[in-house]
N, C-alpha and C positions, 0 to 999 in steps of 0.2 A: 501604486495602489490600484491601478486599473479601474474597474467599475465597482469596487467595494464602497460601501457607504461610510465606513469609518476605519481607522487604523486597527481598532480592536477586532472588527469583523474580518479584516484581511489576515490578521495574526491567527485567529481561530481556524480559518480555512487552511492557511499554510501549515500550521502545526499538525493538523490531521492529514493533510495531503502528503507531508514529508514521511509520516509513518507508513501510510498506505503505499507510497511510491517505493519505499525501502523494502517493503514486503514483496512487491511484484517485480522489482528490478534488482536481483542479486548482482553482485560484482562479477560479471561474466568473465572478465579477463583473469580472474583468480580461480575459475572453475573449469573442470573438463566438461565436455558436452553432456556426458551422462549425469554429472553432478548438477549441472545447470537445469537439465530437464527435471530432475528430482526436486530441486529447489522450487521450480515453478509449479510443479504438481502439488507440493506441500503448501505453497502459498494459496493456491486455489481451494484446497481443502480447508485451510484455516478460514478463508473468506466465506466459504459456504457455511461453516459452523457459525460464524458471526451472524450471517444473514438469517440462519434458522433461529438463533436466539432472539433476534430482533422481531421476528414474525410471531414467535410463540409467546 
């Protein structure tokens, strides 16, 4: 549990972290270099859209 105050807090963090990590770390061993670069670029575009929605 590390430094989390409760198991619920740890679970909330880990559930969000898992989704974010999956977005930014595609399965590289299954992709060509070109596809990997495109996947990463798409991930950053999606993240930028989320950030803009949170600010607005």
